[in-house]
N, C-alpha and C positions, 0 to 999 in steps of 0.2 A: 504330489506333483514332482516330476523329474526336474533336476537342476537345469536341464536344457530347455525346459518349458518356461523358466522365469523370464519376465519382461526385461529387456535390456535398458539400462539406465545410464544417461550421460549427466555427470556432475559438472556444472558450469560454475567455476569458482571465481569470485571477485577478490583478487589478492590484496585489495585495500581495506577489506572488511575483516576484522577479527584476526589480525596477522599471527598473534601468539598461538592460536588454535590450529593453524594450518599444518604444521609438521605432523602432529599426531593424527589429525584427520586424514591427511594424504596417505599415511601408512595404513590406516584402517580401511580406506577405500581400495587401495591397491591390494590388500589382503583378500578382497572379495573376488578377485580373479576376473575372468572374462565377462562376468555379469555386469560389470560397470566400467566406465571410462571417465577420464577427467580432461576437461579443457579449461583454460584460463581466459577470462575476459580482460583485455589489455587497455580498453578505453571506453568511454561512454558510447553506448550503442553497439558495442562489439558482441554482447550477448545475443542481440537480435540477429546479427549476421551468423553467429555460430549455430543458432537454431535453424536458420534457413539452410545452412550447409549440411546439417546433420539430421534434418527432419525425417527422412526416410530410413535412417539407420537405427533409430532408438524409439522405444515405446514411452519412456518417461524421461523428463528433463528436470533435473534437480538444481534449483537455484541455491547456491552456497553464498550467502551474503545477507544484506539488509533489504529493506522494502524497495529501494531503488533497483537492485538486482532482480528481485522478484517481479517488479513491475515491467521491466524490460523483457524478461523471458515470457511472462504471461501475455504481453501484447503480441509477441511473435507466435505464441501457441494458440491464441484465440481463433476459434473456428477450424482448427486443424484436426481435432479428434485425438491428438496426443495429450498426455497427462503432464501436469505440473506437480512437483513436490518441492519441499523447502527444507534446507538445513540452515537454520538461522544463525548468523554471526554478526548481525548489524547492531545498531544502537537501540532501535525501538521494536523492530520485528512485529509490527502490528498485524500484518496479514498472517504470518506464521502462528502467532498467538491465537488468532480467531479460528484457524483451521486445526489447531492442536499439534503443530510441528514443534519438535524440540531438538536438543543436541544429542539425542541418543540414536546413534547410527543403527544399532540393532533393531530398535523399534521402527525406524524409518524403512529399513529394508524389509521388515516383516509386512508393513503396510503396502509397500510396492508389490511384493510377491503375492499378496492376497488379491490384487488387481481390482479393488473396489474404488469407485471414484464419486465425486460430487460435482454436479454441473453448476458452475459459478457464473453469475452475471458479470458483464464487463461494461464499463462506462466509456464514453468517448467525449473528449473536450475538443471540439472541431476534429482535428485528425490525430489527437493524442489519446491513447487508451489509459484507463485507470481501473484498478481492481480493489483499491483500499479506500483511502481518504485523500481528497485533493481540495484545492481552493485558492482563495486570494485574500489578502489582508494581513493581519498580525501573524497568522501561522506561516504564510509564505515569506514574510520578513524574517522570521526565526529560521526558516529553512535555508534562506540565503546566507544568513550569518553563520549558521552551523556548517554549511558546505565549505566555507572559507576558513574554518578553524583547522589547525594542524592535527589536533587530536579529536577522536570521536568518543562515543560512549554517552551514557545517560547524564553523567555529571556535566559534560561540556554542553549537552543540549539544554540543561537547566541554566547554565551560564549565558547561552545565547538568548534564552527566553527573558532572563532578568535584564540583559543588556538592552533589549528592544522595548520592554514594557513602558519605560519612561519617555523614550524618544519617538515612539510610533504615533503616527497621526491617522485618524480614520480615513477610509476611502469613500469616494462618491461612486454610486453604482445604481443601475436599474436592473431589477430581476423580473423577468417576464415568464409567467407560467401559462398553461392553457386556459386559466380562469381569471388571472389578475396580473396587474403590473405594480411592482413595489419599488419605489425610489427613495433614496436618502443617503445618510451617512452610515457606514458599517465598520465595526471593529474587525470583523472578518466574515467572509462568506465561505462556508465549508460544505463540500458535497461528499456524502458518505455512502459507500457501498457496503462497508463493514462498520462495526461499532467504534473502533478505536484508532487513534493516531499511532499508538505504540506504547510499550511499557504499561499497558493496561490503563491508559488515559482515555476513558470512554466518552466520546463526544456525542454519540447518537445511540443510546441504549437499545433502541428498537430496530436498528439496521440489521438486515439479514441478506447476505450476498447471494441467496438463492430464491428470493421472493419476487423477482421481476419488477422491483421498484427501488428508487433511491431517495435519499433524504437531503434536503438543502437546509443547512442550519444558518439562520440569519442572526448574527450577534451584533447588537447595537452598542455604541459607546457607553461605558459604564464608569462610575466613580472608581478611582484607583484603589481606594480602601477595600473594594469588593474583590480584588484580584485573588488574595489568599483563599477566600471563601469559595470562589469559583473553581480554583485549582483543586481544592479539597473535594468538592463535589465531582469534579472531572475524574479523579482517581478512585472515588468511591462508586462511580457509575450512577450518580444520582442527579445529574444535570436535568432540569425540567424547564419547560417553557415559562418565561417570566416576561416582564415588560422589556427586558434587555435581550431576551432570547426567544426566537420563533423557529419552529421546525415545520418544513413543508415536505410532504411525501408525494412522490409523483411517479407515474409510469410514462408520462409524456415529456417531450423535450422541454428544457428550461433554458432560457437565454439570459446571459449576464452581459451587460454593457457597462463599461467603465473606462475612464481615461488611463487607468493603471494597466500594466501588462505583465506584472511579475506574479505569476501563479506558482503553485507547486503541484506536481502530479505525484501522488503517493510519496510525498516528502522530498522530492527532488525539484529544485528550482527550474522553472520553465517559463519562457516568455510566450504569451499568447495575445494576439491583438483582437480587440472587440469588433463585432459581437462574438461571444463564445457560446456556442450551442452545446448543451450537455444532453446526451441521449443514453438510454440504457439498452443493452443488447442481452436479453435474457438467456441464461444457460449456455453461454458462448464458450466457456473455458472449463475443461475437465481438470479437477484437482484430486490428487490421491487422498482417499478417505483414511484418516488416522484412527477414527473411532473416538477421538477426543475433542472434536470441534465444539465451539461454544454457541451454536445456533441450531 
């Protein structure tokens, strides 16, 4: 293949994610020449605007950041036929881990040049799109706390988790599927398109972002002494249904009604008013195939 035949890639960089890595990365991207261009996202939602402005000019859009940056760019690319790639610099990088993206720029460019892709499902929460893991309850409380911390990284995510575990109160909600209605108190209601929150914390081991279905994990209040055990199983990928945990798989819309409105969409705090209708849109997003994906 001639160099002029390579797909054109736009790197959209979140300057608030992985700052220490940016100088070296910028030099490496610039050394690629006319094959790539860089633009910076300057505020929440700016990545979506950038994609809209550049959609006809590039074949591949590379999200340089964490799951929030990925989610924004993926939502803008959904249904366009243009491809998403990821250079992960965030705290959890759940989506990137599932699709096999890493911080090796040479490997990333090799995958982009091979022009292979995977058709990924996209979820919608009313008018908000999600490609990884979203929900309401304890995980959204942690997301809010983490978003307000001055420093990022896995260590600070752990601090946010520990800070919330003692003070968090279960939420009241009604979950309506096409076959049943479930009401009660929940520790959290998590909706999974992929397996993990990030950092290989696997909440739904059977989730596959290409199978046309999604998983709703209903976590009921449990004794505090069980928390370390649950966390261990989470990171070992061995969470299974128990009296405190139920998993519903669905291809049909699921409706969550709750007096609470603090959700998180792919780890980013988002306010949504009930009822919240969750739907799946199969094979809606093209993702560059790294050859290292975990599904």
